[in-house]
C-alpha positions as CSV (number, residue, x, y, z in Angstrom):
1,M,288.5,-13.7,87.4
2,T,286.0,-16.5,87.3
3,P,287.3,-19.7,88.9
4,P,287.2,-22.8,86.8
5,P,284.2,-25.2,87.5
6,R,284.9,-27.7,90.2
7,K,285.6,-31.2,89.0
8,E,282.9,-33.7,90.0
9,R,284.0,-36.1,92.7
10,A,284.5,-39.7,91.7
11,D,281.8,-40.9,94.1
12,A,279.3,-38.4,92.8
13,Q,280.0,-39.4,89.2
14,R,279.5,-43.1,90.1
15,N,276.2,-42.2,91.8
16,R,275.0,-40.3,88.8
17,E,275.9,-43.1,86.4
18,A,274.2,-45.7,88.7
19,V,271.1,-43.6,89.0
20,L,270.8,-43.1,85.2
21,A,271.5,-46.7,84.5
22,A,268.8,-47.8,87.1
23,A,266.3,-45.3,85.8
24,E,266.8,-46.3,82.2
25,R,266.4,-50.0,83.1
26,L,263.2,-49.4,85.1
27,F,261.6,-47.2,82.5
28,G,262.5,-49.8,79.8
29,E,261.0,-52.7,81.8
30,G,257.8,-51.1,82.9
31,E,254.5,-51.2,81.0
32,D,253.6,-47.8,82.4
33,P,256.4,-45.2,82.9
34,G,254.2,-43.3,85.3
35,R,254.4,-46.1,87.8
36,V,258.2,-45.8,88.1
37,S,258.8,-43.7,91.3
38,M,261.9,-41.9,92.6
39,D,261.8,-44.5,95.5
40,D,262.1,-47.3,93.0
41,I,265.0,-45.7,91.2
42,A,266.9,-44.8,94.4
43,A,266.5,-48.4,95.6
44,A,267.6,-49.9,92.3
45,A,270.7,-47.6,92.1
46,G,271.6,-48.2,95.7
47,V,271.5,-44.5,96.7
48,G,269.5,-42.5,99.1
49,K,266.4,-40.7,97.9
50,G,267.9,-37.4,99.1
51,T,270.9,-38.0,96.8
52,L,268.5,-38.4,93.9
53,F,266.7,-35.2,94.5
54,R,269.9,-33.2,95.2
55,R,271.4,-34.3,91.9
56,F,268.4,-34.1,89.6
57,G,265.9,-31.9,91.4
58,D,262.8,-34.0,90.7
59,R,261.4,-36.8,88.6
60,V,261.2,-34.5,85.5
61,G,264.8,-33.5,85.9
62,L,265.9,-37.1,86.0
63,I,263.9,-37.9,82.9
64,K,265.4,-35.0,81.1
65,A,268.9,-36.1,82.0
66,L,268.1,-39.5,80.6
67,V,266.8,-38.2,77.4
68,E,269.7,-35.8,77.0
69,Q,272.1,-38.7,77.4
70,R,270.2,-40.6,74.6
71,T,270.0,-37.7,72.2
72,E,273.5,-36.4,72.6
73,Q,274.9,-38.3,69.6
74,L,272.0,-37.3,67.4
75,R,272.5,-33.7,68.3
76,A,276.2,-33.9,67.3
77,E,275.3,-35.5,64.0
78,V,272.8,-32.7,63.2
79,A,275.3,-30.0,64.2
80,T,278.6,-31.3,62.7
81,G,278.0,-34.8,61.2
82,P,278.1,-35.9,57.6
83,P,275.1,-35.6,55.2
84,P,272.2,-36.2,55.1
85,L,271.8,-35.3,58.7
86,G,274.7,-32.9,59.0
87,P,275.4,-29.6,57.3
88,G,276.1,-29.7,53.6
89,A,273.1,-31.7,52.4
90,P,270.0,-30.0,50.9
91,A,267.5,-28.9,53.5
92,E,264.9,-31.4,52.1
93,Q,267.2,-34.3,52.7
94,R,268.2,-33.1,56.1
95,A,264.6,-32.7,57.2
96,L,263.7,-36.2,56.0
97,A,266.8,-37.7,57.8
98,L,266.0,-35.8,61.0
99,L,262.4,-37.0,61.2
100,D,263.5,-40.6,60.4
101,A,266.2,-40.4,63.1
102,L,263.7,-39.0,65.7
103,L,261.3,-41.8,64.9
104,R,264.0,-44.4,65.4
105,L,264.9,-42.8,68.7
106,K,261.3,-42.7,69.9
107,L,260.8,-46.4,68.9
108,D,264.0,-47.4,70.7
109,T,263.1,-45.6,73.9
110,R,259.3,-45.7,73.9
111,P,258.7,-45.8,77.7
112,L,261.3,-43.1,78.4
113,M,260.0,-40.7,75.7
114,L,256.4,-41.3,76.9
115,A,257.5,-40.3,80.3
116,L,259.2,-37.1,79.1
117,E,256.3,-36.0,76.9
118,S,253.9,-36.3,79.8
119,A,256.2,-34.6,82.2
120,G,256.6,-31.2,80.7
121,S,254.4,-29.2,83.1
122,G,251.4,-31.2,81.6
123,S,252.5,-30.4,78.0
124,P,254.8,-32.4,75.7
125,Y,255.9,-29.1,74.2
126,R,257.4,-27.6,77.3
127,N,260.8,-29.3,77.4
128,E,264.2,-28.4,76.0
129,T,264.5,-31.4,73.8
130,Y,261.3,-30.6,71.9
131,A,262.4,-27.0,71.5
132,L,265.8,-28.1,70.1
133,W,264.3,-30.3,67.4
134,H,261.6,-27.8,66.6
135,A,264.2,-25.1,66.0
136,E,266.3,-27.3,63.8
137,L,263.4,-28.4,61.7
138,T,262.0,-24.9,61.4
139,A,265.4,-23.7,60.0
140,M,265.4,-26.6,57.5
141,L,261.8,-25.9,56.3
142,A,262.6,-22.1,56.0
143,E,265.5,-22.9,53.8
144,A,263.6,-25.4,51.7
145,R,260.3,-23.5,51.2
146,G,260.5,-20.0,52.8
147,E,260.1,-18.7,56.4
148,R,256.4,-18.2,56.3
149,D,254.6,-21.2,57.9
150,A,257.9,-22.9,58.7
151,D,257.3,-22.6,62.5
152,F,253.9,-24.2,62.3
153,L,254.9,-26.9,59.8
154,A,257.8,-27.9,62.0
155,H,255.3,-28.5,64.9
156,A,253.0,-30.4,62.6
157,L,255.8,-32.7,61.4
158,L,257.0,-33.3,64.9
159,A,253.5,-34.3,65.9
160,A,253.9,-37.2,63.5
161,V,256.6,-38.7,65.7
162,R,255.0,-38.1,69.1
163,S,255.5,-41.0,71.4
164,D,251.8,-41.3,72.2
165,L,250.9,-41.6,68.5
166,I,253.7,-44.2,68.0
167,E,252.4,-46.1,71.0
168,H,248.8,-46.0,69.6
169,L,250.0,-47.2,66.2
170,R,252.1,-50.0,67.6
171,A,249.3,-51.1,69.9
172,S,246.9,-51.3,66.9
173,G,249.3,-53.5,65.0
174,T,250.8,-51.0,62.5
175,P,254.2,-52.4,61.4
176,V,257.2,-50.2,62.1
177,R,258.1,-50.1,58.4
178,R,254.7,-48.5,57.6
179,I,255.2,-45.9,60.3
180,H,258.6,-45.0,58.8
181,D,257.1,-44.9,55.3
182,G,254.2,-42.7,56.5
183,V,256.4,-40.2,58.1
184,A,258.6,-40.0,55.1
185,A,255.6,-39.5,52.8
186,L,254.3,-36.7,55.0
187,V,257.7,-34.9,55.0
188,R,258.0,-35.2,51.3
189,A,254.5,-33.9,50.7
190,T,255.2,-30.9,53.0
191,L,258.4,-30.0,51.3
192,T,257.3,-30.5,47.7
193,A,253.9,-28.8,48.0
194,D,253.4,-25.7,45.9
195,V,254.3,-22.6,47.7
196,P,252.4,-19.4,46.7
197,H,254.8,-16.9,45.1
198,D,254.5,-14.4,47.9
199,R,255.6,-17.0,50.4
200,K,258.7,-18.3,48.6
201,R,262.1,-17.6,50.0
202,R,263.6,-14.4,48.7
203,P,266.8,-14.9,46.7
């Protein structure tokens, strides 16, 4: 019989919370997320650098833990929440709501998301968070317009809310409202485009 998982010690839990809080603050304050080091985070959290590496493995592991903490509520809303994000709404509405929610998340956590997208083994696509949203969006697109091309179109739509693009648009003076409107227009165009008969979803 498999023994139950051991409960985390209170001091270990405090250390974890202190590290995550310190890391989020440092990433949020810094102009360049790449300049935030593990030494900086350990010092700000009041823990040893060894504790940091034992708990999170490396800088990428720490960034992923931070992003997972910030996306937990959104994941729950997509899985079991009310429409339009949650099950029950038409796929078109869910896809539009998901892209809007992701854009808001990227805007709210710009330095952190930039750090994650540049930390995935040199690729913004090699992280679990991206894979999660891609799978959700692919399923919505497949339901709305058929399975063929759904995988590619999900990648293309997610590219519209990449953090480096958002950073470029904000730096060039594009208002946030125009970014939201542009993403919504792209989603609607993708979902309402004519689908050749042989690509339509079978009944």
